[in-house]
C-alpha positions as CSV (number, residue, x, y, z in Angstrom):
1,A,-21.4,9.9,1.1
2,T,-24.1,10.8,-1.3
3,S,-24.2,13.0,-4.4
4,D,-26.0,16.3,-4.2
5,R,-26.2,16.5,-8.0
6,S,-25.1,13.7,-10.3
7,N,-26.1,12.7,-13.8
8,L,-25.4,9.4,-15.5
9,H,-25.5,9.1,-19.2
10,S,-25.9,5.8,-21.0
11,E,-27.1,4.1,-24.1
12,P,-30.9,3.5,-24.0
13,G,-31.8,0.5,-22.0
14,T,-34.1,-0.7,-19.3
15,G,-33.1,-1.3,-15.7
16,R,-29.5,-0.6,-16.3
17,S,-29.1,2.0,-13.6
18,G,-30.1,2.4,-10.0
19,C,-30.8,6.0,-10.7
20,A,-34.1,7.6,-11.9
21,A,-34.4,7.8,-15.7
22,T,-35.0,11.4,-16.8
23,G,-35.3,10.8,-20.6
24,N,-32.9,11.0,-23.5
25,G,-30.5,13.9,-24.0
26,A,-29.7,15.8,-27.2
27,N,-27.2,13.2,-28.3
28,G,-29.6,10.3,-27.8
29,L,-28.0,9.0,-24.6
30,E,-30.3,8.1,-21.8
31,Q,-30.0,10.4,-18.7
32,F,-30.5,9.5,-15.1
33,E,-30.8,11.5,-11.9
34,C,-28.6,10.0,-9.2
35,S,-28.9,12.6,-6.4
36,G,-29.1,11.2,-2.9
37,I,-27.6,7.8,-3.9
38,S,-24.3,6.7,-2.4
39,M,-21.4,7.3,-4.7
40,L,-19.2,4.7,-6.3
41,S,-16.6,3.1,-4.0
42,T,-17.7,5.3,-1.1
43,P,-18.9,3.5,1.9
44,D,-21.2,5.3,4.3
45,I,-19.0,4.2,7.2
46,A,-15.2,3.8,7.1
47,A,-13.1,3.3,10.2
48,D,-9.4,2.7,10.8
49,I,-7.7,2.0,14.1
50,T,-4.0,1.5,14.6
51,V,-2.3,0.4,17.9
52,S,1.5,0.4,18.2
53,N,4.0,0.0,21.0
54,T,7.7,-0.5,21.5
55,V,8.8,-3.1,24.0
56,V,12.4,-3.0,25.2
57,L,13.6,-6.5,26.1
58,S,16.1,-7.2,29.0
59,S,18.9,-7.7,26.4
60,S,18.3,-4.1,25.1
61,Y,16.7,-5.4,21.9
62,A,13.5,-3.6,21.0
63,I,10.4,-4.9,19.4
64,D,8.1,-2.5,17.6
65,W,4.7,-3.9,16.9
66,V,1.7,-2.5,15.0
67,A,-1.8,-3.8,14.6
68,A,-4.1,-1.9,12.1
69,L,-7.8,-2.8,11.8
70,S,-9.8,-1.3,8.9
71,Y,-13.6,-1.5,8.3
72,R,-15.5,-0.5,5.2
73,D,-19.3,-0.5,5.0
74,D,-21.3,-1.7,2.0
75,Q,-20.5,0.2,-1.2
76,F,-21.3,0.3,-4.9
77,T,-18.6,-1.2,-7.2
78,D,-20.0,-0.1,-10.6
79,F,-21.2,3.1,-12.2
80,S,-24.7,1.6,-12.8
81,L,-25.4,1.9,-9.1
82,L,-27.6,-1.2,-9.2
83,E,-28.2,-3.0,-5.9
84,A,-26.6,-6.1,-7.5
85,T,-23.3,-4.2,-7.6
86,V,-23.0,-3.5,-3.9
87,A,-20.1,-5.1,-2.2
88,E,-20.8,-6.2,1.4
89,S,-19.0,-4.6,4.3
90,Y,-15.6,-6.0,5.2
91,T,-12.9,-5.7,7.9
92,T,-9.1,-6.3,7.3
93,L,-6.3,-6.7,9.8
94,N,-2.6,-5.9,9.2
95,L,0.1,-6.9,11.7
96,E,3.7,-6.0,11.9
97,A,6.6,-6.7,14.4
98,T,10.1,-5.4,14.1
99,L,13.1,-6.6,16.0
100,I,15.8,-4.0,16.5
101,P,19.2,-4.9,18.2
102,P,21.0,-2.5,20.7
103,S,23.5,-1.5,17.9
104,G,20.5,-0.4,15.7
105,N,22.4,-1.2,12.5
106,W,19.9,-3.8,11.3
107,S,16.3,-4.8,11.8
108,L,14.1,-7.8,11.1
109,T,10.4,-7.2,10.4
110,L,7.7,-9.8,10.1
111,F,4.5,-8.4,8.6
112,G,1.1,-9.7,7.5
113,R,-1.4,-7.8,5.3
114,N,-5.0,-8.9,5.4
115,V,-4.2,-11.7,7.8
116,T,-7.9,-12.6,8.1
117,D,-7.9,-13.4,4.4
118,E,-10.8,-11.1,3.7
119,R,-11.7,-11.0,0.0
120,Y,-14.1,-8.4,-1.4
121,P,-15.0,-7.1,-4.9
122,V,-13.6,-3.7,-5.8
123,T,-15.2,-3.5,-9.2
124,T,-18.2,-5.1,-11.0
125,N,-19.0,-5.7,-14.6
126,I,-22.5,-5.9,-15.9
127,N,-23.0,-7.9,-19.1
128,G,-25.1,-5.7,-21.3
129,S,-28.9,-5.6,-21.2
130,Q,-29.0,-9.2,-19.7
131,G,-28.1,-7.7,-16.3
132,I,-25.6,-10.5,-15.5
133,V,-23.3,-9.3,-12.8
134,H,-19.7,-10.4,-12.6
135,Q,-17.6,-9.3,-9.7
136,V,-14.4,-9.2,-11.6
137,C,-11.7,-8.1,-9.2
138,K,-11.2,-9.1,-5.6
139,K,-8.4,-7.8,-3.3
140,K,-5.4,-10.0,-2.8
141,A,-5.4,-12.8,-0.3
142,T,-3.2,-12.7,2.8
143,L,0.4,-11.7,2.4
144,I,3.0,-12.7,5.0
145,N,6.5,-11.4,4.5
146,L,9.8,-11.0,6.2
147,R,12.0,-7.9,5.7
148,V,15.6,-7.5,6.7
149,A,17.2,-4.0,6.7
150,F,20.9,-3.2,7.2
151,S,22.6,0.2,7.7
152,F,26.0,0.5,6.1
153,S,26.6,4.0,7.3
154,T,27.7,5.2,10.7
155,A,24.1,6.3,11.4
156,Q,22.0,3.7,13.2
157,L,18.7,2.4,11.8
158,T,15.8,3.8,13.9
159,T,12.1,3.4,13.7
160,R,9.6,6.2,14.3
161,R,8.6,4.7,17.6
162,R,11.8,3.6,19.2
163,R,12.5,5.3,22.5
164,S,15.9,6.6,23.3
165,Q,17.7,4.6,26.0
């Protein structure tokens, strides 16, 4: 996405913005015209696809599984909109499998977030007029976890995808 009309105000400096300088404003802050430039943290292309299914085993146990793939195109990570603050595109994969017994009163879920261990900057810091770029925050590494759920009521645990038998 791009901005139809966007103004950036900054202390006077040279080369501190990817936008066109339009001069100083009434308060002495430098003004920039940023129209037509991609906005902060907004990739031109973002796509998500999720596939899920329930498999009923011969013992009447069910396994719900989910795979979610997420793609984000290059994007700015700082308000300066300098090319040095563009994070490269990345793809993440999340996986989940849940075992549900015939009684339905408990479930066991194994899930992984960012299983491909994709790390990418989400914010950038520019060190003053020196223009030194520090990518200061990257998303967390892979998370693998096990979750156990119990139902202590007469109602059975269900999942949003379990088929009635």
